[in-house]
C-alpha positions in Angstrom: 106.1 114.6 103.9 103.8 112.9 106.4 104.3 109.2 106.8 101.4 106.8 107.6 102.0 103.9 109.9 99.3 101.3 109.8 98.9 99.4 113.1 96.0 97.0 113.4 95.8 95.5 116.9 93.7 92.6 118.0 95.1 92.8 121.6 97.5 95.6 122.7 100.9 94.5 123.8 102.4 97.9 124.7 102.5 99.0 128.3 99.8 97.6 130.5 99.1 98.7 134.1 96.7 97.4 136.6 93.0 98.1 136.9 92.3 99.7 134.5 94.6 98.6 131.8 96.4 101.5 130.1 98.3 101.4 126.8 101.0 103.8 126.1 102.0 104.8 122.5 104.7 107.2 121.2 103.9 108.7 117.8 107.0 109.5 115.8 107.1 113.0 114.1 104.7 113.5 111.1 103.1 110.0 111.3 99.6 108.7 111.5 98.7 105.6 113.5 95.6 103.5 113.2 94.1 102.0 116.3 91.6 99.1 116.0 90.1 96.3 118.0 88.5 94.0 115.4 87.5 91.4 118.1 85.2 94.0 119.6 82.0 94.9 117.6 82.3 98.4 119.2 84.3 99.9 122.0 84.5 102.9 124.2 88.0 104.3 124.7 89.5 107.1 126.9 92.4 108.9 125.3 94.9 111.1 127.3 97.3 113.5 125.5 100.5 113.4 127.5 102.4 115.6 125.1 103.2 119.3 124.8 101.3 119.7 121.5 97.9 119.0 120.1 97.0 115.4 119.2 94.9 114.8 116.0 92.2 112.2 116.5 89.9 110.9 113.7 87.1 108.3 113.4 87.0 106.7 110.0 85.0 104.0 108.2 86.7 100.6 108.0 85.3 99.9 104.5 85.9 103.1 102.6 88.3 105.0 105.0 85.9 107.9 104.8 86.0 110.4 107.6 83.3 110.4 110.2 84.7 112.9 112.8 88.0 114.6 113.5 89.3 117.0 116.2 92.4 118.0 118.1 93.0 117.1 121.7 94.8 119.7 123.7 98.0 118.9 125.7 97.2 117.5 129.2 93.6 116.8 128.3 91.6 113.6 127.8 88.5 112.5 126.0 86.2 109.5 125.9 85.1 108.2 122.5 82.7 105.5 121.2 84.0 103.7 118.2 81.3 101.8 116.3 81.7 98.4 114.7 82.2 99.9 111.3 84.8 102.4 112.4 88.4 102.6 113.5 90.4 105.2 115.4 93.3 107.2 114.1 95.9 109.3 115.9 97.9 112.0 114.0 101.1 113.7 114.9 101.5 116.9 112.8 104.7 118.0 114.5 108.5 117.5 114.2 108.6 116.1 117.8 107.2 112.8 119.1 103.8 112.7 120.9 103.0 110.5 123.9 99.5 109.1 124.1 97.9 107.0 126.8 94.6 105.3 126.4 92.4 102.6 128.0 89.2 100.8 127.1 86.3 101.8 129.3 84.6 99.3 131.6 81.3 99.2 129.7 82.9 97.5 126.7 81.0 94.2 126.2 83.3 91.4 125.2 82.0 88.0 126.4 84.4 86.2 128.8 83.9 83.0 126.9 85.1 84.6 123.7 88.2 85.9 125.5 89.0 82.4 126.8 88.6 80.8 123.4 90.8 83.3 121.4 93.6 81.9 119.4 97.0 83.1 120.8 98.3 86.3 119.2 101.7 87.2 117.7 102.8 90.9 117.9 105.6 91.7 115.5 106.7 94.1 112.7 106.8 93.7 109.0 109.6 95.7 107.4 110.0 96.9 103.8 113.7 97.6 103.3 113.4 98.2 99.6 112.6 101.3 97.5 109.4 99.8 96.1 105.9 99.5 97.5 104.9 95.9 98.5 101.2 95.0 98.1 100.1 92.7 100.8 96.8 90.9 101.7 95.9 89.7 105.1 92.4 88.1 104.7 89.9 89.5 107.1 92.3 92.1 108.3 93.7 94.3 105.6 94.8 94.7 102.0 97.4 97.5 101.6 100.8 98.5 100.3 103.8 98.4 102.6 105.6 101.6 101.8 109.3 101.8 100.9 111.7 101.8 103.9 108.8 101.5 106.4 107.8 99.3 109.2 104.2 98.2 110.1 103.2 96.8 113.4 101.0 93.6 113.4 99.1 91.7 116.0 97.7 88.6 114.4 96.3 85.2 115.6 98.2 82.0 115.0 97.2 80.5 111.7 96.6 83.8 110.0 98.1 84.0 106.5 99.9 86.9 104.7 100.0 87.0 100.9 101.9 89.0 98.3 99.5 90.4 95.7 100.8 89.9 92.1 98.0 91.2 90.0 95.2 88.7 90.2 97.6 86.1 91.8 98.3 85.8 95.5 101.5 84.2 96.8 101.6 83.0 100.4 104.7 84.5 102.1 104.0 83.9 105.8 101.7 81.9 108.1 101.6 83.1 111.7 102.8 80.5 114.3 104.3 80.4 117.8 107.8 80.4 116.2 107.4 84.2 115.6 108.8 86.0 118.7 106.8 88.9 120.1 108.3 92.2 118.9 110.4 90.6 116.2 111.1 92.4 112.9 110.5 90.4 109.7 112.0 91.4 106.4 109.2 91.1 103.9 111.6 91.1 100.9 113.3 88.1 102.3 109.9 86.3 102.7 109.0 87.1 99.1 112.3 85.8 97.8 111.9 82.5 99.7 108.3 82.1 98.5 109.1 82.8 94.9 112.0 80.3 95.0 109.7 77.6 96.3 107.4 78.3 93.4 110.2 77.8 91.0 111.3 74.5 92.6 
């Protein structure tokens, strides 16, 4: 069964080189990874398949997750893509072996320098669901999705961003992003939920 790993990135914190900046990503077997730069209205990206197998690449709508385009990138090949402001990019590994992907934003991406200087610092971390149940989460302005059982989801969020647990029509605040969250840390969502519910009872 293919697993879907939802990764929404505002700024990548993987492996950066020098001029141009390259990001390196290893896709686990049978997983799908979403790539997004919400701070850019649109972006041009060059993708390199550094694996021995085909890499599945798709462009999907941010609103309805409908498919705009999909294709397979051969091993050792690269391709440049333009991702519009209403789209996000998705990589798919259909194999039982991991795939290595390297990508970089092209130089003609237009992100004003003033906007970059004024950005709120980011926190890159993981949310983990170590239970056997789906956990419905809401991150206003970013996502509203279930965290699957026994899964981990990578996050890159600005300080002050809030994460809620969805309980029907009710939302329970379980985490506010601050500088106290170490980059790369793993956060147990079930523990956050227990702490938040206990506070409500007090």
